[in-house]
C-alpha positions in Angstrom: 37.3 -10.6 17.8 34.8 -8.4 19.4 36.2 -5.4 17.6 35.7 -7.2 14.3 32.1 -7.8 15.1 31.5 -4.2 16.0 33.2 -3.1 12.8 31.1 -5.4 10.7 27.9 -4.3 12.4 28.8 -0.7 12.0 29.6 -1.1 8.3 26.3 -2.9 7.7 24.3 -0.2 9.5 26.2 2.5 7.5 25.4 0.7 4.3 21.7 0.4 5.0 21.5 4.0 6.1 23.3 5.1 2.9 21.3 2.9 0.6 18.0 4.1 2.1 18.9 7.7 1.8 20.2 7.4 -1.8 17.2 5.5 -3.2 15.4 7.3 -5.9 12.0 8.7 -4.9 9.4 7.1 -7.2 6.7 9.3 -8.6 3.5 7.5 -7.6 1.3 10.3 -8.7 2.4 11.8 -12.0 -0.6 14.1 -12.1 0.9 15.9 -9.1 4.3 16.5 -10.7 3.3 20.0 -12.0 2.6 21.3 -8.5 5.2 23.6 -7.3 4.6 24.2 -3.6 5.0 21.5 -0.9 1.4 22.1 0.3 -0.1 21.8 -3.2 1.9 18.6 -4.0 1.0 16.9 -0.7 -2.7 18.0 -1.1 -2.8 16.5 -4.6 -1.0 13.3 -3.5 -3.5 12.9 -0.6 -6.5 13.4 -2.9 -5.1 10.8 -5.4 -4.3 8.4 -2.6 -7.9 8.7 -1.3 -9.4 8.3 -4.8 -7.4 5.0 -5.2 -8.5 3.9 -1.7 -12.2 4.5 -2.5 -11.8 2.7 -5.8 -10.2 -0.3 -4.1 -12.8 -0.2 -1.4 -15.7 -0.3 -3.8 -14.1 -3.2 -5.7 -13.6 -5.1 -2.4 -17.2 -4.3 -1.3 -18.6 -5.8 -4.6 -16.4 -8.9 -4.2 -17.6 -9.3 -0.6 -21.2 -8.8 -1.6 -20.9 -11.5 -4.2 -19.2 -13.9 -1.8 -22.0 -13.4 0.8 -24.7 -13.8 -1.8 -23.2 -17.0 -3.1 -22.8 -18.3 0.5 -26.5 -17.5 1.3 -27.6 -19.1 -1.9 -25.7 -22.3 -1.0 -27.2 -22.3 2.5 -30.8 -21.9 1.1 -30.3 -24.6 -1.5 -28.9 -27.0 1.2 -31.8 -26.3 3.5 -34.4 -26.7 0.8 -32.9 -30.1 -0.3 -33.2 -31.6 3.2 
């Protein structure tokens, strides 16, 4: 029985290792596809990742600013009512 468990666990681990190594690498940054050297490609991917991060950060900052402004406006209106 123990041998069967070991065999099943070994097969599962082998399957996961095989599946993860065979998965296709998706091209997240198509603008970097024309780069030929590893350094150029990684540099381009890093720059594009940072551009997306800054864009997302600016969007989140605007959202947070609006949330804080709305909260402060509610506080001021509540205080002035009473």
